[in-house]
ZALUMRO-43398 format. One record per residue (C-alpha): residue in one letter; x, y, z. Coordinates in steps of 0.05 Angstrom, whole numbers, plus 32768, in hexadecimal, padded with zeros to 4 digits. Layout:
N
AXYZ
...
//
This chain:
137
M7EAE7FA3805B
K7E857F788089
Y7E537F4B8066
T7E117F3C8088
L7DDB7F0C8073
D7DB27F468057
T7DEB7F60802B
V7DF97F1B8010
K7DAF7F108003
Q7DAA7F537FE0
Y7DE87F457FB6
T7DD07F007FA0
S7D8B7F197F8F
T7DA77F527F66
L7DD47F217F42
A7D997EF47F34
L7D737F307F18
R7DAC7F407EEA
V7DB17EF87ED3
L7D667EFA7EC1
G7D737F3B7E9D
C7DAC7F1C7E75
I7D807EE07E63
V7D4A7F0E7E47
T7D7D7F397E23
V7D9D7EFC7E02
C7D587EE37DEE
L7D477F267DCE
L7D8A7F2C7DA9
R7D887EE47D92
N7D427EEC7D76
L7D487F337D5B
D7D407F1A7D14
A7CFA7EFF7D26
F7CE57F447D3D
I7D027F657CFF
L7CDE7F327CD4
A7C9C7F3D7CF7
F7CA07F887CEA
S7CB67F807CA2
Y7C757F607C88
N7C407F917C73
Q7C097F5D7C6D
L7C087F4E7CB8
G7BCD7F6A7CDC
I7BCF7F9B7D16
V7BC87F657D4B
P7C097F3F7D3B
V7C2F7F817D37
V7C137F977D7A
I7C257F547D9A
T7C6B7F587D7D
V7C747F9F7D97
L7C5B7F8B7DDC
V7C897F4F7DE0
L7CC57F787DC8
M7CB77FB27DF7
S7CAB7F857E33
G7CEC7F617E25
I7D127FA27E20
M7CF27FBE7E60
A7CFF7F7D7E85
S7D487F7E7E6F
V7D527FC67E84
G7D2F7FBD7EC7
L7D507F7B7EDA
L7D967F8F7EC4
N7D8F7FCD7EEF
G7D777FA37F2A
R7D327FC27F2D
H7CF47F9D7F45
W7CC97FBA7F0E
G7CEF7F907EDC
F7CC77F547EF2
L7C857F717ED8
P7C997F727E8E
L7CBF7F307E99
Y7C7E7F0E7EAF
F7C5F7F247E6D
F7C9C7F177E41
I7CA97ECE7E53
P7C627EB37E45
A7C587EDF7E08
A7C9C7ECE7DEA
T7C8D7E847DF6
M7C467E847DDB
F7C4B7EB37DA0
F7C927EAA7D89
S7CAA7E687DA8
F7CEA7E8B7DC0
S7D167E647DEF
L7D347E8F7E26
V7D6E7E5F7E2B
P7D8E7E5F7DE6
F7DA57E207DC2
V7D8C7DEF7DF7
P7D4E7DDA7DD0
L7D7B7DCA7D94
F7D977D8E7DBB
F7D537D6C7DBA
P7D2B7D4C7D81
V7CFC7D7A7D5B
E7CBF7D547D74
I7CCA7D697DBD
R7CEE7DAC7DB1
A7CAF7DD57DBF
Y7CA67DB27E02
I7CEE7DBF7E14
V7CE67E0A7E04
L7CA67E0B7E2E
A7CC87DE77E69
L7D057E167E67
N7CDC7E557E63
V7CAC7E3F7E9A
S7CE77E2E7EC6
I7D047E737EBD
L7CC07E927ECA
L7CB87E6B7F0A
Y7CFF7E7E7F1F
A7CED7EC87F13
V7CAE7EC17F3E
F7CD67E9E7F74
L7D0C7ED47F72
L7CD97F0D7F79
L7CB87EEA7FB3
K7CFB7EE27FD5
K7D0B7F2B7FCA
M7CC97F3E7FEB
D7CD97F16802A
P7CE77F418067
P7D317F44807C
I7D477F1180AF
D7D5F7F2D80F1
L7D8F7EFB8110
H7D987F24814F
S7D4F7F1F8166
Q7D537ED38170
//
């Protein structure tokens, strides 16, 4: 099989999509107890339950879309990362914030999640670039 620049670019971008999908899946599985706990309380109002459902569903949809290499997986990902960070303080990279003191742990979670969000934006922009034709030069 002959590899061209386009096939290598497509393979690496699909691999990057799957890595993002794995990151979201690990985050969901690692924090599954937080979702179960949020649904177990009856005294919570409708707003926290709706937010929890939206974050959970966006994470599941982002995982499914990105693991299958679909572009639509970016849309729920762009909601999941900020919502999981703001409402639940989830770190998309597990265990890394535990290496830092408690006083700066929230900033580390924010920096990690923003880095992954910026990487996802960069990846989608790179996927939308037109293919490079080396023979026209």
